[in-house]
C-alpha positions as CSV (number, residue, x, y, z in Angstrom):
1,M,58.3,139.6,67.7
2,K,59.8,136.4,69.0
3,R,60.4,135.7,72.6
4,A,63.7,134.7,74.9
5,L,63.2,133.4,78.3
6,I,66.7,134.0,80.4
7,S,67.1,133.0,83.5
8,V,70.9,132.1,84.7
9,S,73.0,132.2,87.9
10,D,76.1,131.2,85.6
11,K,76.0,135.1,84.5
12,T,79.5,134.3,82.7
13,G,79.2,136.2,79.1
14,I,75.1,136.5,79.7
15,V,75.0,140.4,79.2
16,E,76.6,140.2,75.6
17,F,74.5,137.5,74.6
18,A,71.1,139.0,75.5
19,E,72.5,142.4,73.4
20,K,73.1,140.1,70.7
21,I,69.4,138.2,70.9
22,S,67.7,141.8,71.2
23,E,69.6,143.2,68.2
24,L,68.1,140.2,66.5
25,G,64.7,141.4,67.5
26,Y,63.6,139.7,70.3
27,E,61.7,140.6,73.2
28,I,63.4,139.3,76.3
29,I,61.8,138.3,79.4
30,S,63.6,137.7,83.0
31,T,64.1,136.7,86.2
32,G,65.3,137.8,89.6
33,G,69.1,138.8,89.9
34,T,69.2,138.1,85.7
35,A,67.1,140.8,85.4
36,K,68.6,143.3,87.2
37,A,72.1,142.4,85.6
38,L,70.3,142.8,82.0
39,E,68.9,145.8,83.3
40,Y,71.8,147.2,84.6
41,A,73.4,146.8,81.6
42,G,70.5,148.8,79.6
43,I,68.7,146.0,78.3
44,K,65.2,146.0,78.1
45,V,63.7,143.3,80.2
46,I,59.9,141.9,80.7
47,N,59.6,141.2,84.0
48,I,58.3,136.9,84.9
49,S,55.8,138.7,87.1
50,D,54.2,140.5,83.9
51,V,54.0,137.3,82.0
52,T,52.7,135.4,84.5
53,G,50.5,137.8,86.2
54,F,51.5,136.7,89.6
55,P,54.1,138.1,91.9
56,E,57.0,136.0,92.7
57,C,56.7,134.1,95.9
58,L,57.8,132.1,99.1
59,D,61.3,133.4,98.4
60,G,61.7,132.9,95.6
61,R,60.6,129.5,95.2
62,V,57.8,130.3,92.6
63,K,58.2,132.6,89.6
64,T,58.3,130.8,86.4
65,L,55.9,127.3,87.6
66,H,52.8,129.2,85.6
67,P,50.6,128.1,82.7
68,N,51.8,131.1,80.6
69,I,55.0,129.8,80.9
70,H,55.1,126.5,80.1
71,A,52.3,126.4,77.8
72,G,54.6,129.2,76.0
73,L,57.5,126.6,75.6
74,L,55.2,123.8,75.3
75,A,53.0,124.9,72.7
76,I,53.7,123.2,69.5
77,R,53.9,125.1,66.3
78,S,53.0,123.3,63.1
79,S,49.3,122.2,65.7
80,E,46.5,123.4,65.1
81,E,45.2,123.2,68.3
82,H,48.1,123.9,70.2
83,M,48.3,127.6,68.5
84,K,44.3,127.9,69.3
85,Q,44.6,126.9,73.0
86,I,47.1,129.3,73.2
87,K,45.6,131.8,71.9
88,E,42.2,131.7,73.5
89,L,44.3,131.9,76.7
90,N,45.8,134.8,75.3
91,I,49.5,133.3,75.6
92,D,52.1,133.9,73.8
93,T,55.0,131.7,72.8
94,I,58.5,131.6,73.9
95,D,61.4,130.7,71.4
96,L,64.4,131.1,73.2
97,V,65.6,129.5,76.8
98,V,69.0,130.6,78.2
99,V,68.6,129.1,81.9
100,N,71.3,127.4,84.3
101,L,70.7,126.1,87.7
102,Y,70.9,126.8,91.0
103,P,74.3,126.2,92.2
104,F,74.1,123.3,93.9
105,K,77.4,121.5,93.2
106,E,79.0,124.9,94.4
107,T,77.4,124.5,97.6
108,I,77.6,120.7,98.7
109,L,81.3,120.7,98.1
110,K,81.8,124.0,100.9
111,D,83.0,123.0,103.8
112,N,80.6,122.3,106.7
113,V,77.1,122.5,104.2
114,E,74.0,122.2,106.7
115,L,71.3,120.3,105.1
116,E,69.2,123.1,104.5
117,E,71.1,125.1,103.4
118,A,71.8,122.7,100.1
119,I,68.1,121.9,100.1
120,E,67.6,126.0,99.3
121,N,70.3,125.0,96.7
122,I,67.5,123.2,94.9
123,D,66.3,124.3,91.5
124,I,62.7,123.4,90.8
125,G,62.0,126.0,88.4
126,G,64.9,125.7,86.2
127,P,65.0,122.5,85.4
128,T,60.8,122.3,84.4
129,M,61.6,125.2,81.7
130,L,64.6,123.1,80.7
131,R,63.2,120.2,80.3
132,A,60.0,121.8,78.6
133,A,62.0,123.6,75.9
134,A,63.9,120.4,75.0
135,K,60.7,118.6,75.0
136,N,59.8,121.0,72.1
137,Y,63.1,121.7,70.6
138,R,62.0,121.4,67.0
139,D,60.4,125.0,68.3
140,V,62.4,126.6,71.3
141,I,65.9,126.8,71.1
142,V,67.6,125.9,74.4
143,I,70.7,126.4,76.3
144,V,71.9,125.3,79.4
145,D,75.6,126.0,79.0
146,P,77.4,129.2,78.6
147,K,79.9,127.6,75.9
148,D,77.1,127.3,73.5
149,Y,76.0,131.1,73.1
150,K,78.3,131.8,70.3
151,M,77.5,128.3,68.3
152,V,74.1,129.8,68.8
153,L,74.5,133.6,67.7
154,T,76.4,132.4,64.5
155,E,74.1,130.0,63.5
156,L,71.0,132.6,64.5
157,N,73.1,135.5,62.1
158,K,72.6,133.5,59.5
159,G,68.9,133.1,60.0
160,D,68.0,130.1,62.3
161,L,69.4,126.8,64.0
162,S,69.1,123.6,62.5
163,E,67.7,121.2,63.6
164,A,70.6,118.9,64.4
165,T,72.0,121.6,66.4
166,R,68.5,122.0,68.0
167,F,68.5,118.5,69.0
168,Y,72.4,118.8,70.3
169,L,71.2,121.6,72.6
170,S,68.1,119.5,74.3
171,S,69.9,116.2,74.5
172,K,72.7,118.3,76.2
173,V,70.1,119.7,78.4
174,F,68.7,116.5,79.3
175,E,72.2,114.9,80.1
176,H,72.9,117.9,82.8
177,T,69.6,117.5,84.8
178,A,70.2,114.0,85.1
179,S,73.2,114.7,86.5
180,Y,71.6,117.6,88.8
181,D,69.2,115.0,90.2
182,T,71.9,112.5,90.5
183,L,74.1,114.8,92.5
184,I,71.4,115.9,95.1
185,A,69.8,112.0,95.3
186,N,73.0,111.0,96.3
187,Y,73.8,113.4,98.7
188,F,70.7,113.0,100.1
189,R,71.5,109.4,100.7
190,K,74.8,110.2,102.3
191,Q,72.7,112.9,104.5
192,R,71.0,109.6,105.5
193,G,73.6,107.2,106.3
194,D,73.3,104.9,103.4
195,D,76.3,102.8,102.3
196,G,74.3,99.9,100.5
197,F,73.4,99.5,97.4
198,P,70.5,101.4,95.9
199,D,68.0,99.5,93.8
200,T,68.7,101.5,90.9
201,L,72.2,103.3,90.2
202,S,72.5,106.7,88.9
203,L,76.1,108.0,89.0
204,T,77.4,111.4,87.6
205,F,81.2,112.3,86.3
206,E,82.3,115.3,84.9
207,K,85.0,114.7,82.1
208,V,88.6,116.1,82.4
209,Q,90.0,115.7,79.4
210,E,89.6,113.6,75.7
211,M,92.3,111.3,75.5
212,R,94.4,111.0,72.6
213,Y,93.6,107.6,72.7
214,G,92.9,104.4,75.0
215,E,94.6,101.5,76.4
216,N,96.1,101.3,72.3
217,P,96.1,103.7,69.7
218,H,92.6,102.6,68.1
219,Q,90.7,102.8,70.7
220,K,89.0,106.5,71.8
221,A,89.0,107.5,75.4
222,A,88.2,110.3,77.5
223,F,88.9,111.0,81.6
224,Y,86.0,111.6,83.8
225,K,86.2,112.2,87.2
226,E,83.6,112.0,90.4
227,I,81.6,115.2,91.3
228,G,82.9,115.6,95.2
229,K,85.9,116.2,97.1
230,N,88.2,114.1,95.7
231,V,91.1,115.0,98.4
232,G,94.0,112.3,97.4
233,C,92.8,111.4,94.0
234,L,94.4,111.2,90.5
235,S,91.6,113.9,89.4
236,S,92.5,116.7,92.0
237,A,96.7,116.3,90.8
238,V,98.4,120.0,89.5
239,Q,100.7,119.1,86.2
240,V,103.5,121.1,86.9
241,H,105.1,119.7,83.9
242,G,105.4,117.8,80.6
243,K,102.5,116.4,78.0
244,E,99.2,115.2,78.7
245,L,98.5,112.1,80.5
246,S,97.4,108.8,78.6
247,F,94.8,106.4,79.1
248,N,97.3,104.0,80.8
249,N,99.1,106.4,82.8
250,I,96.0,107.4,84.5
251,N,95.4,103.9,85.4
252,D,99.0,102.8,86.7
253,T,99.3,105.8,88.1
254,N,96.0,105.1,90.2
255,G,97.2,101.8,91.1
256,A,100.3,102.9,92.6
257,L,98.5,105.6,94.2
258,E,96.1,103.2,96.0
259,L,99.4,101.2,97.5
260,L,101.2,104.3,98.4
261,K,98.1,105.1,100.8
262,E,99.1,102.0,102.9
263,F,101.8,103.3,103.9
264,D,102.5,106.2,106.3
265,E,106.6,106.1,106.9
266,P,108.3,107.5,103.8
267,T,107.8,105.6,100.8
268,V,108.2,105.2,97.1
269,V,105.9,102.9,94.8
270,A,107.1,102.3,91.3
271,C,104.5,100.7,88.8
272,K,104.3,99.2,85.6
273,H,101.2,98.6,84.1
274,A,99.4,98.8,87.1
275,N,101.5,96.3,88.9
276,P,103.9,97.4,91.8
277,C,107.5,96.6,90.4
278,G,109.5,98.3,93.0
279,V,108.6,99.2,96.5
280,A,110.5,100.6,100.0
281,S,110.4,102.3,103.2
282,G,112.8,104.2,104.1
283,E,114.3,107.1,106.8
284,T,114.0,109.6,104.2
285,I,112.6,109.5,100.6
286,Y,116.4,109.4,99.2
287,D,116.2,105.9,100.7
288,A,112.9,104.6,100.0
289,Y,113.3,105.7,96.0
290,I,117.2,103.8,96.0
291,N,115.9,100.8,97.6
292,A,112.9,100.8,95.2
293,Y,114.9,101.3,92.2
294,N,117.1,98.4,93.3
295,A,114.0,96.6,94.0
296,D,113.9,96.4,90.0
297,P,115.6,98.9,87.7
298,V,114.3,97.2,84.8
299,S,110.7,97.4,85.0
300,I,111.2,100.7,86.2
301,F,112.6,102.2,83.5
302,G,109.4,104.2,81.2
303,G,106.9,103.2,84.4
304,I,105.7,105.4,87.0
305,V,107.1,107.0,90.7
306,V,104.7,108.3,93.6
307,A,106.2,109.1,97.2
308,N,104.4,110.7,99.9
309,R,107.1,112.9,100.9
310,E,108.4,115.8,99.1
311,I,110.8,115.4,96.2
312,D,114.2,117.0,97.0
313,K,117.1,117.4,94.7
314,E,119.4,114.7,95.7
315,T,116.5,112.4,94.9
316,A,115.6,114.7,91.3
317,Q,119.1,114.0,90.1
318,E,118.8,110.0,91.0
319,M,115.3,110.2,88.9
320,N,116.8,111.7,86.0
321,K,119.0,109.1,85.4
322,I,116.5,107.0,84.1
323,F,113.8,107.4,81.8
324,I,110.2,107.7,83.8
325,E,107.1,108.5,82.7
326,I,105.4,109.9,85.3
327,V,106.5,111.8,89.2
328,V,103.6,112.1,91.7
329,A,104.8,113.6,95.0
330,P,102.6,115.8,97.4
331,S,105.5,118.4,96.9
332,Y,108.8,119.2,94.8
333,S,111.6,121.8,96.1
334,K,112.7,124.2,93.7
335,E,115.9,122.6,93.4
336,A,114.1,118.9,92.5
337,L,111.6,120.5,89.8
338,D,114.6,122.2,88.0
339,V,116.8,118.7,88.1
340,L,113.5,117.0,86.6
341,R,111.9,119.9,84.2
342,Q,115.5,119.0,82.5
343,K,113.9,115.5,81.0
344,K,111.6,116.6,78.7
345,N,109.2,114.0,77.9
346,I,108.6,113.1,81.8
347,R,105.1,114.4,83.1
348,I,105.8,116.2,87.2
349,L,102.1,115.9,89.2
350,Q,101.7,117.2,92.7
351,L,99.0,115.7,94.9
352,D,98.6,117.2,98.1
353,N,96.8,114.8,100.8
354,I,98.5,111.9,98.7
355,S,98.0,109.6,101.5
356,A,94.0,110.1,102.2
357,K,91.9,107.6,101.9
358,L,88.9,106.8,100.2
359,P,85.9,108.2,102.2
360,K,83.5,105.2,103.6
361,G,80.9,104.3,100.9
362,S,83.6,104.8,98.1
363,Y,82.7,102.4,94.9
364,D,84.8,100.2,92.7
365,L,83.2,99.7,89.3
366,K,83.9,97.3,86.5
367,K,82.3,97.4,83.2
368,V,80.7,94.1,81.8
369,A,79.5,93.4,78.5
370,G,75.6,94.6,78.7
371,G,76.0,95.6,82.7
372,L,78.2,96.7,85.7
373,L,79.6,95.5,88.4
374,I,80.0,97.3,91.4
375,Q,81.6,96.4,95.1
376,E,82.9,98.3,97.9
377,V,86.4,99.6,97.6
378,D,88.9,97.2,99.3
379,S,90.0,99.5,102.1
380,L,91.2,97.2,104.5
381,L,94.2,95.3,104.8
382,L,93.8,93.0,108.3
383,P,90.6,91.9,109.6
384,D,90.1,93.1,113.1
385,E,91.1,89.7,114.7
386,E,94.8,89.1,115.0
387,L,96.8,87.1,113.3
388,K,97.1,83.5,114.0
389,L,100.3,82.0,114.0
390,V,99.9,78.3,112.7
391,T,103.8,76.9,112.9
392,K,106.1,75.9,115.8
393,R,108.5,78.9,115.1
394,E,107.2,82.6,115.9
395,P,108.1,85.4,113.5
396,T,110.9,87.8,114.7
397,K,110.4,91.2,115.1
398,E,111.7,92.2,112.3
399,E,110.1,89.4,109.9
400,M,106.9,90.6,111.3
401,E,107.5,93.9,110.0
402,D,108.2,92.2,107.0
403,L,105.9,90.6,106.8
404,L,103.2,93.4,107.1
405,F,105.2,95.4,104.3
406,A,105.1,92.7,101.9
407,W,101.1,91.6,102.5
408,K,100.5,95.4,101.6
409,V,102.3,95.6,98.5
410,V,101.1,91.7,97.3
411,K,97.4,93.4,98.0
412,Y,97.6,95.8,94.6
413,A,99.6,93.0,92.8
414,K,97.1,91.1,90.4
415,S,96.3,87.9,91.4
416,N,97.2,85.5,91.9
417,G,99.9,87.6,93.2
418,I,103.2,86.8,95.1
419,A,105.6,89.2,96.8
420,I,108.8,88.7,98.5
421,A,110.3,91.4,100.7
422,K,113.6,92.0,103.2
423,N,114.2,95.3,105.0
424,K,110.9,97.0,103.7
425,Q,112.1,96.6,100.5
426,S,110.4,94.6,98.0
427,L,112.4,92.1,96.3
428,G,110.5,90.1,93.8
429,I,106.6,90.5,92.7
430,G,104.9,87.8,90.9
431,P,101.8,89.2,89.6
432,G,99.1,88.1,87.6
433,Q,100.0,84.4,86.7
434,V,96.7,81.4,86.2
435,N,98.5,79.9,89.2
436,R,100.2,80.7,92.4
437,I,103.4,78.4,91.8
438,W,104.3,80.0,88.2
439,A,103.9,83.8,90.8
440,C,106.1,82.3,93.2
441,K,108.3,81.2,91.3
442,Q,108.6,84.6,88.9
443,A,109.1,86.8,92.0
444,I,112.0,84.4,93.7
445,D,113.4,83.8,89.6
446,H,113.5,88.3,89.5
447,C,115.4,88.4,93.3
448,K,117.7,86.1,91.9
449,E,118.3,87.4,88.3
450,H,118.3,91.6,89.1
451,I,119.1,91.9,92.5
452,G,121.3,88.3,93.9
453,E,120.1,85.1,95.1
454,E,121.9,86.0,98.6
455,V,119.3,88.0,99.6
456,L,116.5,86.1,99.5
457,K,118.2,84.3,102.8
458,G,115.8,85.6,105.5
459,A,113.4,87.2,103.4
460,V,109.6,87.1,103.9
461,M,106.8,86.2,101.0
462,A,103.1,87.0,100.7
463,S,100.6,85.5,99.2
464,D,97.1,87.6,98.1
465,A,95.3,84.4,98.4
466,F,95.9,80.4,100.3
467,F,98.0,77.7,98.7
468,P,96.3,75.2,97.8
469,F,99.3,72.8,97.5
470,P,102.1,73.4,99.6
471,D,104.7,74.0,96.5
472,C,104.6,77.7,97.2
473,V,106.7,76.5,100.5
474,E,108.8,74.4,99.1
475,E,110.0,77.1,96.6
476,A,110.4,79.2,99.4
477,A,112.4,76.6,101.4
478,K,115.0,76.8,99.0
479,A,115.2,79.9,98.4
480,G,116.0,80.2,101.7
481,I,113.1,82.5,102.7
482,T,111.6,82.4,106.6
483,A,108.6,83.6,106.9
484,I,105.0,83.6,104.7
485,I,102.3,85.4,105.3
486,Q,99.0,84.5,103.7
487,P,95.2,84.3,104.0
488,G,95.3,80.3,104.7
489,G,91.7,78.4,104.4
490,S,92.8,75.9,101.9
491,I,91.9,72.0,102.5
492,R,95.4,71.3,102.3
493,D,96.4,73.9,104.9
494,E,98.1,71.3,106.9
495,E,100.1,70.4,103.9
496,S,102.0,73.9,103.9
497,I,102.0,74.2,107.9
498,E,103.5,70.8,108.0
499,A,106.5,71.8,105.3
500,C,107.0,75.0,106.8
501,D,107.9,73.5,110.4
502,K,109.4,71.2,108.3
503,Y,111.8,74.1,107.1
504,G,112.0,76.2,110.3
505,I,109.4,78.7,108.4
506,T,107.1,80.3,110.5
507,M,103.5,81.2,108.9
508,V,101.0,84.1,109.8
509,F,97.3,83.4,108.5
510,T,95.3,86.6,107.9
511,N,92.0,84.9,107.3
512,M,91.6,87.7,104.2
513,R,92.3,87.4,101.1
514,H,92.8,90.7,98.6
515,F,92.3,89.4,94.9
516,K,93.1,92.0,92.4
517,H,91.5,90.9,88.7
């Protein structure tokens, strides 16, 4: 008679599965709560202690760690020596293992969980049995995921599992145990307060969905989320309308959300291809949206709009005047949802705690051929020291407010980046140019073309890195810009400072750059 060992924390579908394999002639060995659940359903079960000849002990910490179990799993059936040894030792083989592990992930995601509770939910025997069975997959069927019960039963009803299916189930085990161990290792690192970079890096993510395609239709793609309390992250948003998000939708929306988190006042960020194209703050979210739209009424078409306040009916009506791919907000009034849902192709996402910052120790990862670049998330806006005034004229209160606004915007524009703003509204953004003067001219020309040349009078400019030449100051002066914020640090800083003084422009240094590649 073939034997199956069943020991599961997640009991979804286990009774039905056990009933079916019993009908197929499997004798069932089980442990603890699983054994009770099966016996309650009327399924005959052999207790693990009857197989090991040893009682469960240490509050259940030791149940299956015994040669009678692991020799039964690891014996190679085609090996005469193996089979001779287990016969001499009076050990029976185990042909099917169904195990899923103590809920470590669910435990550490609870509020205020204590370290000791987390430790007690680290499974030892489960991973050991899974790995043993997976190593010997040609002889032992191993199931770690309840979703695979149906597939296994279908093949067993036809006689036996194919080697391809057995290998698939085996590889799934090692993926699962690797993720499980990674969760534990990373949790322990956090408990130690270790924010450094480990000598070996293990990360684990859960698949949210497969994408229709990646950046382009010929590229396959999927969306994974970090395991943890992803407060304020796109992976925790609830989609309330529209077709599923694409690869580019997610990437672009994430860029918009990163910028939005810099603002406390009612703010709207419009984004296109992961670059901000219109940003504005206002007394109300309606005011912010109108100004963000007017900042770039061309680029916002087909773009992403994110807001840090509830969307009301009036704002939704304005949004519906153009085609917007995605709207993300912490909430929507019922009337606003009724309006927005009139557009068939718009995707509406609700994201609670939309302004929540990423926790300390969060990583930014960039894949390169043959390797991975990892850095801390660029969570700072300004250094601890005060801004350094380097020109004769000081900024006015209004200019200073706009300088800080523009600095937030340029932080999230691809480098080389320039942002021009006035009255907490972006007027022109020059992102991703191969030299700074092109970015500067692009931002100025955009404002002249789409908003009006006169608006530039009294506007401010932000640069994500220092000016290597005074040419950007010259362009700013010609446009009527009166204040500049930039990191400083060029060997030609003095030339830019002299140019500012010549034209009466005030300039402050941040002593911090924000390259974004």
